[in-house]
N, C-alpha and C positions, 0 to 999 in steps of 0.2 A: 505492501499499501505506499503510494507518496504522496506527498500531501499538493494539494491542486493551486498551481497561482497564475495570473492573469495580469493582462496590462490595465486591467479595467478596474480602478479601485477608488468605489462611490464613496468611502467612509475618508478621503481628502477635500473634499468639496466643500465648500463655501459658504451657498446660499443653494434653493430649490433649484432653480436655474440650471448651474453647474451639475448639481445631483441628475435633472430629468437627461442633459444632454450625456452624460457619462452613458447614463441609463440604455438612452439612442444608441449610440455608437456600439454598445456592447451588444444590443438585439442585431443590428445589422452586420455585426460583428461574424455572429453566426447564421449569417442567412435571413433572419427574420424580419419582417415587417414596423413591427413595432411592438412597443412594451406597455403594462400597465401597472400599477400597484397601489392599493388599496390598504389602509392603516382600519382592522377592522377590531382592535381594540387598544384602548391607550395603558400605558403604565399606570399602576396603583397611587393614586392622588393626584393624579395631573389633568388635566382637561385641554379641549382647544375648541372655539366658536365654530368650525367649518370641517367639514370632510376632508381628510386626507389624502387627495385623490392625483395620483401624479402619472403623467402618462404622454406619448405622445400621438394617441388617437387624434382622427380628427377633431376639430375646435367644436364643430357642432353637435358627434354624437356625444363627445363631455358632455358638452351643456344642458341634453335631451337626459343623459345617463345622472345627472345631479338632479336637476328639478324634478324629474318623476322617481326620483327616491329609489331607484332599480338596484342599489347595493343591498336593500331587503329582498329581492326576488332574484338575484343572478346567481346560477347554479355555480358559479366557481365560487365567491365567494361563501356560499353554503358550505362547500366542501372544505374550505380552507378553516372555519370553524369547528371544523368534527374532526379533524384527521390533517395532520404533519406530514405526509408524505407527500412527494410530489405527485402530479395527475398529467395528462394528458385532456384536454376538454376540446369539443367541438365536433368530434368524429361521428363515424354513422352510428345511430342506436345512441349516442350521448344521451339528448332529451328525453328519449323512453318514460324513464321515472317520474319525470318532473311534470307538475301542472301548467293551467293554461299560462298564466302569468309568469312563470320561470320561464317559459319557451316564448313568451314572447321578447324579451330582452334579449337573448339569441338571434331570434328572426328581425330584427331591429336593427340588430349590432351587424347582422348579414348585409345590409344596405350599404354600410361604409366598409367591405369586403374586413370585416373584422371577422373571420371564419374557423379559425382552428388554432389551439395553442396548446401550450405548456405552462399549468401552474405550479409554484414553488410556495407553499406556506412556511409561513418565519416566525418567530418566537424572541420576545426577549426575556430576561431574569426579574422584569416585574411585573409579570403576567401579560406582557402587552403582546400584540399579533398582527401580521398583515400580510398579503397574499402578493407574489413576485410574479406577473406573467409574461413569455415571448409569445406572438401573436404573428402568423402566417394571413396573407391575402389571398392564396390560393389553397384549394382541397387537397388532401394526402399527400403535403409536406412536411408537415411540423415532424412527425417522427424522423425523417431521413434527417432536418434540419438540426436536430439537439440530440440525435443516437452519442455522439460523440464529445457531448460539451455536458451533459447531464450534472457532472462531479463541478464542473466552473460555473453551471447555474445555479445549484445549491448554496453554495457558497456564495457567491455575488448577490443571491437573493436576502439572505443573512446579513451581509456587509451593508447593502443597500436598505433593510431597511433599520438597523442603529442608527445609519446616516438620517434618513427619515425621521427618525424620534428626536434625534439630535436637531437637528433644523428647524423643523415645525416646533418643537416644544419646547426648544432651547435649553433640554435634557442631555445634559455630557455627560453619560455612564462608562465612559471606556477604560475609566482608569479606578472603577469604584467595586468591582469583582474581586474579591477575595478566595483564590483557591488555596484547599488546604498542600499543606507538603505532598503528603500521598496523591492526590490531584496532580501536579504540577510535575510528579515522576511520571506518576501513568502516563501522562498527554506527551512528556519528554521524551518517552521509549516510543510511544506511538508515533511521534512525528518523526522517529527516526526508520518505520518500515516495520515496527515487530507486530504481531498479532498480540491477542488479548494472553495465548497460552503462552508465548515466548515470553513478555513481559512478567508476566507470573513467573516464571521458572526463575527471571532474574531477581525479583524481586522477593523471592520466596513467600509468594502469596499463593491464595486460588486462582483461577483462571474465574473464576463466581465473583470473586474480591476484586478482582482490577477491572473488571464489567461495572462493578456497583460504583468503585470512584469514578469511571468514565462517563456514566449517566449522572451523578451528582455533579460533573465540571460540567455536562450538556446543559444541565438543568440552570445551573447559574450563568451560563454565558449569552443561554438561549440559543445551543445548538440543537440540531435534527439527528445529527450521527457526528463521531468522531473525528472524522476528517473535518467538519466544519469548527468543532470544537477546539483542535489545533491549533485552523489557521486562525481564526478568531483571538485566542489567546497569545498566540503569536503576534498579531496585528496589535492588540492592546498590550505587549509587556508584562504579560502575565507567566510567561514562561524566560 
């Protein structure tokens, strides 16, 4: 296992406009046409007046989405609220389980050639969450576009979410997360490419104990897997 690095780093942005541009460039670098991000849950104790919807979708669609409160019906948002696993959306059969109002969101989006995408839920250590998607304007292309980029997408989504929280809510938590000595140690070995079993052998622990420390680190950092945890810990100078 290697740690995924990319040329696009949303955590270094200073404004929402810069953050949007970095995400646009990233989406196009992997062959996608648009990106979309919605902050679905705020960090504990924080508030914001307006929805945080950052995207390069056509302006008319953004206005319609906001005015008609489509975030309450959008199946992509619904999925992100109940699962932290990345998922493809918009393909054949995707809308079958949904009701008329939810399907209507997708039918209207298709008027703007927002047809299929890949969504990556993101979460922070303070209960916050968001959904980052990349989108294509042609049918049956999204899987090909992201097939070799899923690890980069997961890392980018986590970094984008952190940056959005920092810029929109003026809440910088990059240096706030405290990892225990054990958590740092297992993440350091993981960063060197060792499996949980190999880390356990080196530390004199059981593999389940190593996974326990990794899980705790993921929760604190807001990562969905150990690859994200290591990358975010390094970015935040926690290792």
